[in-house]
MDTraj code that builds the backbone (N, CA, C; nanometers):
import mdtraj as md
import numpy as np

residues = "MET PHE LYS LEU LEU GLN ASN SER ARG PHE PHE GLN LEU LEU PHE LYS ILE ASP CYS ARG GLN ALA GLN GLU ALA ALA GLN SER CYS CYS ARG ALA CYS GLY GLY LYS LEU HIS ARG ALA ASP TYR PRO ARG LYS ALA ARG GLY VAL PRO HIS LYS LEU THR GLU GLN TRP ASP ARG ARG TYR SER PHE CYS CYS SER THR GLU GLY CYS ARG LEU ARG HIS THR PRO VAL SER VAL ARG PHE LEU GLY ARG LYS VAL TYR SER GLY VAL PHE ILE VAL LEU ILE SER ALA LEU MET ASN GLY PRO ASN GLU ARG ARG ALA GLY GLU LEU HIS ARG GLU LEU GLY LEU ASP VAL ARG THR LEU LYS ARG TRP HIS GLN TRP TRP GLN LYS GLU PHE VAL SER THR PRO PHE TRP ARG PHE GLU ARG SER GLY PHE MET PRO PRO VAL ASP GLU SER GLN LEU PRO ASP SER LEU LEU HIS ARG PHE GLY SER ASP ALA CYS ARG PRO ARG ARG LEU ILE ASP MET MET LYS PHE LEU ALA THR LEU THR SER GLN TRP GLY LEU GLU GLY LEU ALA MET".split()
xyz = np.array([
    [17.0347, -1.8849, 1.1446],
    [17.0211, -1.8361, 1.2803],
    [16.8753, -1.8069, 1.3135],
    [16.8001, -1.7500, 1.2187],
    [16.6603, -1.7188, 1.2459],
    [16.5815, -1.8467, 1.2737],
    [16.6218, -1.9585, 1.2093],
    [16.5546, -2.0861, 1.2349],
    [16.5723, -2.1271, 1.3801],
    [16.6915, -2.1085, 1.4333],
    [16.7168, -2.1454, 1.5727],
    [16.6309, -2.0623, 1.6674],
    [16.6099, -1.9366, 1.6350],
    [16.5285, -1.8498, 1.7199],
    [16.3798, -1.8875, 1.7168],
    [16.3420, -1.9738, 1.6228],
    [16.2044, -2.0235, 1.6167],
    [16.1947, -2.1702, 1.6569],
    [16.3067, -2.2286, 1.7010],
    [16.3125, -2.3707, 1.7353],
    [16.2564, -2.3927, 1.8760],
    [16.1336, -2.4403, 1.8843],
    [16.0668, -2.4601, 2.0134],
    [16.1412, -2.5602, 2.1012],
    [16.1949, -2.6646, 2.0420],
    [16.2659, -2.7655, 2.1216],
    [16.3876, -2.7057, 2.1907],
    [16.4575, -2.6164, 2.1228],
    [16.5742, -2.5509, 2.1815],
    [16.5320, -2.4656, 2.3021],
    [16.4265, -2.3881, 2.2863],
    [16.3792, -2.3028, 2.3959],
    [16.3224, -2.3854, 2.5106],
    [16.2620, -2.5009, 2.4801],
    [16.2144, -2.5900, 2.5856],
    [16.3307, -2.6479, 2.6648],
    [16.4411, -2.6744, 2.5964],
    [16.5599, -2.7253, 2.6657],
    [16.6140, -2.6202, 2.7632],
    [16.6183, -2.4950, 2.7215],
    [16.6614, -2.3878, 2.8113],
    [16.5681, -2.3787, 2.9319],
    [16.4390, -2.3934, 2.9073],
    [16.3397, -2.3917, 3.0151],
    [16.3679, -2.5050, 3.1142],
    [16.3965, -2.6238, 3.0650],
    [16.4236, -2.7387, 3.1519],
    [16.5497, -2.7175, 3.2356],
    [16.6506, -2.6563, 3.1758],
    [16.7740, -2.6274, 3.2507],
    [16.7428, -2.5325, 3.3664],
    [16.6632, -2.4282, 3.3391],
    [16.6252, -2.3350, 3.4458],
    [16.5405, -2.4041, 3.5529],
    [16.4529, -2.4943, 3.5124],
    [16.3716, -2.5692, 3.6100],
    [16.4624, -2.6493, 3.7026],
    [16.5641, -2.7112, 3.6474],
    [16.6599, -2.7886, 3.7282],
    [16.7334, -2.6981, 3.8265],
    [16.7744, -2.5795, 3.7798],
    [16.8414, -2.4830, 3.8678],
    [16.7489, -2.4421, 3.9821],
    [16.6205, -2.4221, 3.9506],
    [16.5231, -2.3822, 4.0525],
    [16.5023, -2.4941, 4.1543],
    [16.4983, -2.6189, 4.1074],
    [16.4822, -2.7315, 4.1996],
    [16.5995, -2.7402, 4.2965],
    [16.7197, -2.7208, 4.2445],
    [16.8378, -2.7225, 4.3315],
    [16.8315, -2.6097, 4.4339],
    [16.7916, -2.4919, 4.3892],
    [16.7814, -2.3781, 4.4811],
    [16.6750, -2.4038, 4.5884],
    [16.5641, -2.4652, 4.5490],
    [16.4549, -2.4914, 4.6437],
    [16.4990, -2.5857, 4.7549],
    [16.5939, -2.6719, 4.7274],
    [16.6408, -2.7691, 4.8266],
    [16.7468, -2.7115, 4.9190],
    [16.7932, -2.5929, 4.8897],
    [16.8949, -2.5310, 4.9747],
    [16.8264, -2.4453, 5.0819],
    [16.9061, -2.3763, 5.1590],
    [16.8507, -2.2882, 5.2620],
    [16.9082, -2.1479, 5.2416],
    [16.8554, -2.0540, 5.3165],
    [16.8981, -1.9150, 5.3056],
    [17.0466, -1.9044, 5.3379],
    [17.1190, -1.8358, 5.2544],
    [17.2636, -1.8183, 5.2764],
    [17.2934, -1.7230, 5.3920],
    [17.1981, -1.6382, 5.4252],
    [17.2216, -1.5416, 5.5327],
    [17.1910, -1.5998, 5.6694],
    [17.0770, -1.6715, 5.6813],
    [17.0355, -1.7154, 5.8151],
    [17.0079, -1.8650, 5.8260],
    [17.0114, -1.9361, 5.7147],
    [16.9845, -2.0791, 5.7178],
    [16.8369, -2.1141, 5.7158],
    [16.7501, -2.0147, 5.7010],
    [16.6056, -2.0382, 5.6998],
    [16.5597, -2.1110, 5.5749],
    [16.4381, -2.1586, 5.5801],
    [16.3768, -2.2284, 5.4682],
    [16.3434, -2.1287, 5.3573],
    [16.3558, -2.1733, 5.2323],
    [16.3227, -2.0877, 5.1186],
    [16.1836, -2.1207, 5.0672],
    [16.1060, -2.0157, 5.0398],
    [15.9735, -2.0296, 4.9806],
    [15.9779, -1.9773, 4.8380],
    [15.8969, -2.0360, 4.7525],
    [15.8913, -1.9946, 4.6125],
    [15.8362, -1.8532, 4.6038],
    [15.9038, -1.7665, 4.5299],
    [15.8608, -1.6271, 4.5145],
    [15.8956, -1.5794, 4.3737],
    [15.8457, -1.6515, 4.2729],
    [15.8728, -1.6167, 4.1333],
    [15.8192, -1.4768, 4.1026],
    [15.8743, -1.4171, 4.0007],
    [15.8188, -1.2899, 3.9583],
    [15.7925, -1.2919, 3.8085],
    [15.6939, -1.2154, 3.7654],
    [15.6516, -1.2218, 3.6246],
    [15.7550, -1.1618, 3.5307],
    [15.7616, -1.2192, 3.4115],
    [15.8451, -1.1673, 3.3027],
    [15.7624, -1.1683, 3.1759],
    [15.7885, -1.0779, 3.0882],
    [15.7252, -1.0761, 2.9564],
    [15.8368, -1.0937, 2.8549],
    [15.8844, -1.2152, 2.8453],
    [16.0000, -1.2425, 2.7598],
    [15.9663, -1.2254, 2.6125],
    [16.0476, -1.1500, 2.5454],
    [16.0381, -1.1357, 2.4003],
    [16.1482, -1.2206, 2.3387],
    [16.1334, -1.2486, 2.2107],
    [16.2350, -1.3278, 2.1421],
    [16.2225, -1.4759, 2.1721],
    [16.1021, -1.5192, 2.2064],
    [16.0724, -1.6593, 2.2373],
    [15.9622, -1.7028, 2.1416],
    [15.9692, -1.8270, 2.0882],
    [15.8588, -1.8716, 2.0021],
    [15.7237, -1.8515, 2.0725],
    [15.6277, -1.7996, 1.9993],
    [15.4990, -1.7581, 2.0561],
    [15.4325, -1.8667, 2.1400],
    [15.4361, -1.9906, 2.0944],
    [15.3654, -2.0960, 2.1684],
    [15.4321, -2.1308, 2.3011],
    [15.5509, -2.0766, 2.3282],
    [15.6207, -2.1059, 2.4535],
    [15.6208, -1.9891, 2.5516],
    [15.5576, -1.8797, 2.5167],
    [15.5649, -1.7622, 2.6043],
    [15.5113, -1.7906, 2.7440],
    [15.4161, -1.8845, 2.7557],
    [15.3625, -1.9173, 2.8880],
    [15.4698, -1.9808, 2.9766],
    [15.5594, -2.0620, 2.9177],
    [15.6677, -2.1218, 2.9953],
    [15.7701, -2.0169, 3.0382],
    [15.7761, -1.9094, 2.9672],
    [15.8778, -1.8077, 2.9924],
    [15.8226, -1.6856, 3.0642],
    [15.7032, -1.6943, 3.1193],
    [15.6422, -1.5764, 3.1797],
    [15.6768, -1.5585, 3.3274],
    [15.7633, -1.6445, 3.3826],
    [15.8036, -1.6343, 3.5229],
    [15.9537, -1.6505, 3.5341],
    [16.0128, -1.5717, 3.6212],
    [16.1545, -1.5858, 3.6571],
    [16.1563, -1.6542, 3.7915],
    [16.2197, -1.7697, 3.7980],
    [16.2218, -1.8458, 3.9227],
    [16.3004, -1.7703, 4.0290],
    [16.2436, -1.7674, 4.1480],
    [16.3086, -1.7001, 4.2579],
    [16.2537, -1.7550, 4.3889],
    [16.3276, -1.7338, 4.4955],
    [16.2900, -1.7825, 4.6276],
    [16.3148, -1.6728, 4.7288],
    [16.2467, -1.6840, 4.8412],
    [16.2567, -1.5842, 4.9459],
    [16.2690, -1.6567, 5.0795],
    [16.3570, -1.6094, 5.1644],
    [16.3749, -1.6700, 5.2962],
    [16.2462, -1.6544, 5.3763],
    [16.2068, -1.7628, 5.4451],
    [16.0826, -1.7613, 5.5239],
    [16.0995, -1.7001, 5.6629],
    [16.2236, -1.6745, 5.7028],
    [16.2494, -1.6229, 5.8370],
    [16.2127, -1.4750, 5.8458],
    [16.1219, -1.4436, 5.9382],
    [16.0818, -1.3042, 5.9592],
    [16.2049, -1.2231, 5.9991],
    [16.2215, -1.1077, 5.9393],
    [16.3370, -1.0238, 5.9672],
    [16.4506, -1.0468, 5.8681],
    [16.4504, -1.1597, 5.8011],
    [16.5533, -1.1868, 5.6996],
    [16.4925, -1.1633, 5.5613],
    [16.4042, -1.2523, 5.5197],
    [16.3315, -1.2437, 5.3933],
    [16.4203, -1.2183, 5.2719],
    [16.5468, -1.2577, 5.2797],
    [16.6412, -1.2368, 5.1697],
    [16.5963, -1.3132, 5.0455],
    [16.6024, -1.2479, 4.9311],
    [16.5646, -1.3111, 4.8045],
    [16.6833, -1.3905, 4.7507],
    [16.6529, -1.5094, 4.7003],
    [16.7518, -1.5972, 4.6376],
    [16.7018, -1.6312, 4.4980],
    [16.7622, -1.5710, 4.3985],
    [16.7223, -1.5959, 4.2606],
    [16.8326, -1.6788, 4.1949],
    [16.8010, -1.8034, 4.1562],
    [16.9044, -1.8879, 4.0964],
    [16.9474, -1.8355, 3.9591],
    [17.0621, -1.8810, 3.9145],
    [17.1118, -1.8424, 3.7822],
    [17.0146, -1.8921, 3.6753],
    [17.0203, -1.8313, 3.5592],
    [16.9265, -1.8634, 3.4516],
    [16.9977, -1.8678, 3.3174],
    [16.9594, -1.9657, 3.2338],
    [17.0078, -1.9679, 3.0957],
    [16.9030, -1.9064, 3.0028],
    [16.7858, -1.8746, 3.0574],
    [16.6794, -1.8148, 2.9762],
    [16.6900, -1.6633, 2.9691],
    [16.7244, -1.6020, 3.0794],
    [16.7235, -1.4559, 3.0880],
    [16.8656, -1.4038, 3.1071],
    [16.8917, -1.2866, 3.0574],
    [17.0221, -1.2223, 3.0721],
    [16.9993, -1.0986, 3.1578],
    [17.0028, -1.1202, 3.2891],
    [16.9759, -1.0111, 3.3818],
    [16.8313, -0.9673, 3.3732],
    [16.8094, -0.8372, 3.3740],
    [16.6728, -0.7831, 3.3749],
    [16.6251, -0.7450, 3.2358],
    [16.6968, -0.7873, 3.1347],
    [16.6593, -0.7523, 2.9982],
    [16.5277, -0.8203, 2.9595],
    [16.4503, -0.7562, 2.8738],
    [16.3188, -0.8044, 2.8340],
    [16.3297, -0.9240, 2.7390],
    [16.4224, -0.9196, 2.6454],
    [16.4379, -1.0270, 2.5486],
    [16.5097, -1.1460, 2.6112],
    [16.4857, -1.2652, 2.5543],
    [16.5548, -1.3845, 2.6031],
    [16.7052, -1.3660, 2.5840],
    [16.7823, -1.4280, 2.6714],
    [16.9281, -1.4155, 2.6652],
    [16.9849, -1.4641, 2.5330],
    [16.9345, -1.5764, 2.4829],
    [16.9831, -1.6314, 2.3558],
    [16.9562, -1.5342, 2.2425],
    [16.8404, -1.4735, 2.2435],
    [16.8037, -1.3768, 2.1411],
    [16.9023, -1.2606, 2.1411],
    [16.9315, -1.2084, 2.2596],
    [17.0244, -1.0955, 2.2714],
    [17.1638, -1.1349, 2.2234],
    [17.2104, -1.2522, 2.2646],
    [17.3447, -1.2971, 2.2250],
    [17.3525, -1.3122, 2.0730],
    [17.2569, -1.3840, 2.0142],
    [17.2631, -1.4094, 1.8697],
    [17.2469, -1.2826, 1.7863],
    [17.1511, -1.2008, 1.8217],
    [17.1290, -1.0784, 1.7431],
    [17.2462, -0.9824, 1.7600],
    [17.2984, -0.9705, 1.8815],
    [17.4143, -0.8829, 1.9037],
    [17.5361, -0.9348, 1.8286],
    [17.5537, -1.0669, 1.8251],
    [17.6670, -1.1242, 1.7508],
    [17.6501, -1.0990, 1.6016],
    [17.5284, -1.1109, 1.5534],
    [17.5020, -1.0845, 1.4124],
    [17.5287, -0.9385, 1.3784],
    [17.4894, -0.8497, 1.4667],
    [17.5114, -0.7070, 1.4437],
    [17.6596, -0.6736, 1.4479],
    [17.7287, -0.7264, 1.5489],
    [17.8703, -0.6983, 1.5684],
    [17.8977, -0.5487, 1.5544],
    [17.8181, -0.4720, 1.6235],
    [17.8258, -0.3260, 1.6157],
    [17.7010, -0.2746, 1.5460],
    [17.6632, -0.1511, 1.5712],
    [17.5399, -0.0970, 1.5131],
    [17.5565, -0.0577, 1.3667],
    [17.5566, -0.1567, 1.2791],
    [17.5669, -0.1373, 1.1351],
    [17.4268, -0.1049, 1.0822],
    [17.4119, 0.0043, 1.0126],
    [17.2801, 0.0512, 0.9684],
    [17.2103, -0.0474, 0.8743],
    [17.2858, -0.1094, 0.7836],
    [17.2254, -0.2047, 0.6896],
    [17.1700, -0.3255, 0.7639],
    [17.2530, -0.3841, 0.8521],
    [17.2086, -0.5012, 0.9284],
    [17.0948, -0.4638, 1.0236],
    [17.1040, -0.3459, 1.0832],
    [16.9975, -0.3010, 1.1732],
    [16.8657, -0.2911, 1.0971],
    [16.8709, -0.2418, 0.9729],
    [16.7503, -0.2339, 0.8899],
    [16.6931, -0.3711, 0.8599],
    [16.7813, -0.4680, 0.8312],
    [16.7362, -0.6052, 0.8046],
    [16.6693, -0.6640, 0.9287],
    [16.7305, -0.6440, 1.0445],
    [16.6746, -0.6991, 1.1677],
    [16.5424, -0.6317, 1.2037],
    [16.5320, -0.5054, 1.1703],
    [16.4056, -0.4361, 1.1943],
    [16.2961, -0.4972, 1.1061],
    [16.3271, -0.5223, 0.9793],
    [16.2286, -0.5806, 0.8881],
    [16.1948, -0.7247, 0.9268],
    [16.2982, -0.8047, 0.9594],
    [16.2773, -0.9468, 0.9902],
    [16.2112, -0.9691, 1.1258],
    [16.2565, -0.8943, 1.2276],
    [16.2156, -0.9239, 1.3650],
    [16.1442, -0.8087, 1.4352],
    [16.1355, -0.6942, 1.3690],
    [16.0693, -0.5799, 1.4307],
    [16.1504, -0.5122, 1.5394],
    [16.2815, -0.5332, 1.5400],
    [16.3675, -0.4737, 1.6428],
    [16.3973, -0.3279, 1.6117],
    [16.3833, -0.2446, 1.7109],
    [16.4138, -0.1029, 1.6972],
    [16.5658, -0.0844, 1.6955],
    [16.6134, 0.0037, 1.6119],
    [16.7570, 0.0308, 1.6011],
    [16.8126, 0.0780, 1.7352],
    [16.7334, 0.1542, 1.8112],
    [16.7797, 0.2013, 1.9423],
    [16.8048, 0.0836, 2.0373],
    [16.7230, -0.0196, 2.0287],
    [16.7432, -0.1392, 2.1106],
    [16.8741, -0.2059, 2.0741],
    [16.9003, -0.2191, 1.9464],
    [17.0250, -0.2812, 1.9003],
    [17.1463, -0.2017, 1.9474],
    [17.1363, -0.0705, 1.9425],
    [17.2463, 0.0136, 1.9893],
    [17.2660, 0.0001, 2.1399],
    [17.1547, -0.0096, 2.2143],
    [17.1648, -0.0312, 2.3601],
    [17.2347, -0.1625, 2.3895],
    [17.2016, -0.2688, 2.3172],
    [17.2662, -0.3981, 2.3396],
    [17.4154, -0.3904, 2.3086],
    [17.4472, -0.3228, 2.1988],
    [17.5891, -0.3074, 2.1629],
    [17.6631, -0.2322, 2.2731],
    [17.6031, -0.1265, 2.3219],
    [17.6619, -0.0478, 2.4306],
    [17.6805, -0.1340, 2.5557],
    [17.5818, -0.2196, 2.5856],
    [17.5899, -0.3066, 2.7027],
    [17.7100, -0.4008, 2.6914],
    [17.7280, -0.4628, 2.5756],
    [17.8420, -0.5544, 2.5585],
    [17.9751, -0.4794, 2.5661],
    [17.9823, -0.3616, 2.5064],
    [18.1081, -0.2878, 2.4978],
    [18.1461, -0.2155, 2.6265],
    [18.0490, -0.1719, 2.7040],
    [18.0792, -0.0926, 2.8242],
    [18.0454, -0.1668, 2.9529],
    [17.9208, -0.2075, 2.9678],
    [17.8768, -0.2666, 3.0948],
    [17.9286, -0.4083, 3.1156],
    [17.9130, -0.4942, 3.0158],
    [17.9564, -0.6328, 3.0311],
    [18.1048, -0.6430, 3.0642],
    [18.1877, -0.5710, 2.9884],
    [18.3333, -0.5803, 3.0104],
    [18.3757, -0.5230, 3.1458],
    [18.2882, -0.4452, 3.2117],
    [18.3194, -0.3888, 3.3433],
    [18.2727, -0.4759, 3.4594],
    [18.1959, -0.5787, 3.4311],
    [18.1417, -0.6610, 3.5397],
    [18.2533, -0.7387, 3.6093],
    [18.2388, -0.7620, 3.7396],
    [18.3357, -0.8476, 3.8093],
    [18.3424, -0.9858, 3.7446],
    [18.2278, -1.0344, 3.6958],
    [18.2225, -1.1638, 3.6282],
    [18.3212, -1.1683, 3.5119],
    [18.3114, -1.0706, 3.4205],
    [18.3966, -1.0739, 3.3016],
    [18.5428, -1.0446, 3.3372],
    [18.5651, -0.9534, 3.4298],
    [18.7035, -0.9238, 3.4692],
    [18.7712, -1.0482, 3.5251],
    [18.6946, -1.1342, 3.5920],
    [18.7483, -1.2594, 3.6466],
    [18.7622, -1.3657, 3.5366],
    [18.6593, -1.3828, 3.4560],
    [18.6535, -1.4925, 3.3586],
    [18.7397, -1.4720, 3.2343],
    [18.7626, -1.3485, 3.1955],
    [18.8344, -1.3260, 3.0692],
    [18.9758, -1.3822, 3.0711],
    [19.0347, -1.3950, 3.1898],
    [19.1713, -1.4485, 3.1980],
    [19.1772, -1.5963, 3.1622],
    [19.0623, -1.6639, 3.1575],
    [19.0589, -1.8053, 3.1227],
    [19.0614, -1.8312, 2.9737],
    [19.0617, -1.7280, 2.8934],
    [19.0616, -1.7440, 2.7478],
    [19.1975, -1.7069, 2.6906],
    [19.2582, -1.8025, 2.6225],
    [19.3846, -1.7772, 2.5539],
    [19.3727, -1.8238, 2.4106],
    [19.4018, -1.7389, 2.3151],
    [19.4348, -1.5978, 2.3285],
    [19.3138, -1.5208, 2.3829],
    [19.3392, -1.3996, 2.4307],
    [19.2289, -1.3207, 2.4894],
    [19.1147, -1.2994, 2.3893],
    [18.9949, -1.2907, 2.4431],
    [18.8766, -1.2610, 2.3622],
    [18.8856, -1.1159, 2.3170],
    [18.8556, -1.0909, 2.1907],
    [18.8564, -0.9547, 2.1374],
    [18.7324, -0.8820, 2.1891],
    [18.7487, -0.7989, 2.2899],
    [18.6357, -0.7310, 2.3531],
    [18.5656, -0.6335, 2.2595],
    [18.6330, -0.5860, 2.1588],
    [18.5687, -0.4937, 2.0649],
    [18.4693, -0.5672, 1.9749],
    [18.4757, -0.7008, 1.9722],
    [18.3883, -0.7803, 1.8871],
    [18.2864, -0.8627, 1.9673],
    [18.2652, -0.8264, 2.0949],
    [18.1693, -0.9000, 2.1779],
    [18.0272, -0.8762, 2.1284],
    [17.9410, -0.9746, 2.1381],
    [17.9582, -1.1089, 2.1924],
    [18.0078, -1.2108, 2.0911],
    [18.0211, -1.1693, 1.9643],
    [18.0598, -1.2621, 1.8584],
    [18.1912, -1.3326, 1.8895],
    [18.2914, -1.2591, 1.9339],
    [18.4220, -1.3194, 1.9622],
    [18.4135, -1.4199, 2.0770],
    [18.3279, -1.3960, 2.1742],
    [18.3099, -1.4898, 2.2846],
    [18.2293, -1.6112, 2.2404],
    [18.1274, -1.5897, 2.1627],
    [18.0439, -1.6986, 2.1134],
    [18.1269, -1.8001, 2.0354],
    [18.2205, -1.7524, 1.9569],
    [18.3046, -1.8429, 1.8773],
    [18.4010, -1.9242, 1.9633],
    [18.4232, -1.8837, 2.0865],
    [18.5070, -1.9631, 2.1774],
    [18.4366, -2.0904, 2.2223],
    [18.3062, -2.0956, 2.2002],
    [18.2301, -2.2146, 2.2368],
    [18.2092, -2.3074, 2.1183],
    [18.2769, -2.2798, 2.0080],
    [18.2730, -2.3658, 1.8908],
    [18.2716, -2.2852, 1.7634],
    [18.3231, -2.3453, 1.6566],
    [18.3333, -2.2719, 1.5306],
    [18.1963, -2.2473, 1.4680],
    [18.1019, -2.3405, 1.4883],
    [17.9665, -2.3193, 1.4378],
    [17.8832, -2.2651, 1.5530],
    [17.8911, -2.1354, 1.5721],
    [17.8338, -2.0709, 1.6909],
    [17.6826, -2.0801, 1.6994],
    [17.6151, -2.1078, 1.5895],
    [17.4690, -2.1144, 1.5929],
    [17.4166, -2.2539, 1.6239],
    [17.5028, -2.3480, 1.6520],
    [17.4562, -2.4806, 1.6908],
    [17.4002, -2.4727, 1.8323],
    [17.2886, -2.5399, 1.8575],
    [17.2250, -2.5314, 1.9900],
    [17.3180, -2.5643, 2.1062],
    [17.4003, -2.6673, 2.0943],
    [17.4890, -2.7060, 2.2058],
    [17.5857, -2.5929, 2.2390],
    [17.6386, -2.5260, 2.1383],
    [17.7323, -2.4150, 2.1595],
    [17.6636, -2.2994, 2.2322],
    [17.5413, -2.2707, 2.1905],
    [17.4670, -2.1615, 2.2548],
    [17.4326, -2.1952, 2.3994],
    [17.3971, -2.3191, 2.4233],
    [17.3674, -2.3592, 2.5613],
    [17.4920, -2.3450, 2.6470],
    [17.6074, -2.3858, 2.5936],
    [17.7323, -2.3709, 2.6689],
    [17.7604, -2.2241, 2.6996],
    [17.7368, -2.1369, 2.6018],
    [17.7598, -1.9941, 2.6261],
    [17.6604, -1.9408, 2.7290],
    [17.5340, -1.9817, 2.7190],
    [17.4347, -1.9326, 2.8148],
    [17.4646, -1.9834, 2.9558],
    [17.5165, -2.1041, 2.9675],
    [17.5567, -2.1549, 3.0997],
    [17.6736, -2.0725, 3.1528],
    [17.7656, -2.0366, 3.0645],
    [17.8786, -1.9528, 3.1032],
    [17.8285, -1.8167, 3.1530],
    [17.7358, -1.7561, 3.0801],
    [17.6838, -1.6232, 3.1159],
    [17.5853, -1.6272, 3.2322],
    [17.5380, -1.7455, 3.2706],
    [17.4348, -1.7574, 3.3736],
    [17.4755, -1.6917, 3.5056],
    [17.6025, -1.6916, 3.5365],
    [17.6481, -1.6289, 3.6609],
    [17.6062, -1.4820, 3.6667],
    [17.6005, -1.4177, 3.5505],
    [17.5594, -1.2770, 3.5438],
    [17.4133, -1.2554, 3.5806],
    [17.3333, -1.3604, 3.5771],
    [17.1892, -1.3457, 3.5905],
    [17.1405, -1.3438, 3.7346],
    [17.2321, -1.3579, 3.8291],
    [17.1901, -1.3668, 3.9677],
    [17.2984, -1.3163, 4.0613],
    [17.2586, -1.2371, 4.1577],
    [17.3536, -1.1945, 4.2605],
    [17.4070, -1.3168, 4.3339],
    [17.3222, -1.4170, 4.3446],
    [17.3587, -1.5430, 4.4078],
    [17.4778, -1.6057, 4.3364],
    [17.4754, -1.6036, 4.2018],
    [17.5863, -1.6573, 4.1250],
    [17.7115, -1.5726, 4.1345],
    [17.6949, -1.4422, 4.1437],
    [17.8104, -1.3522, 4.1500],
    [17.8839, -1.3602, 4.2825],
    [17.8173, -1.4088, 4.3888],
    [17.8833, -1.4209, 4.5180],
    [18.0050, -1.5118, 4.5111],
    [17.9987, -1.6115, 4.4236],
    [18.1104, -1.7035, 4.4085],
    [18.2338, -1.6396, 4.3486],
    [18.2175, -1.5231, 4.2865],
    [18.3308, -1.4541, 4.2249],
    [18.4002, -1.3564, 4.3191],
    [18.3427, -1.3341, 4.4358],
    [18.4038, -1.2396, 4.5305],
    [18.5433, -1.2870, 4.5644],
    [18.6379, -1.1954, 4.5606],
    [18.7771, -1.2328, 4.5868],
    [18.8272, -1.1675, 4.7126],
])
top = md.Topology()
chain = top.add_chain()
for i, resn in enumerate(residues, 1):
    res = top.add_residue(resn, chain, resSeq=i)
    for name in ("N", "CA", "C"):
        top.add_atom(name, md.element.get_by_symbol(name[0]), res)
traj = md.Trajectory(xyz[None], top)
């Protein structure tokens, strides 16, 4: 798993997927007023990305309506970022799956290997166990899994639904595409019932 987290080609592929999402968003118009969208990226300091690629990951693609009085922000979904979290989405998913709860021994190993603070690992575990399972996204999507995903084992139990070898790049990309709806209010609008 640590090899995958250092695989530049894998992270470049995620970058390309986000670029494609941004291109599609740029060709659309404002959902509120129909106005033209202008590029309005915002800076990110992504952690958990191979060092030589940090420049590609230093911006979150976003757009803003050009119509005065509207100026609504349109941020497309992302496979690189998981909401407003500092670390890359893949990093959070893999490390949280490896932890599968705040185990002190594993937390110590991750601290030595990756410099991760135990408090960060506990926050991620809390996010999967409390916040993620409460999102409209998950409440809607969980019904599509049979048998049901074991929520007490998230994200590991969900990751394995995308293939038995969960650390394969294709499986992770599929999971990140699945989670991408969480990364944008724009994506969550489609879940309104």
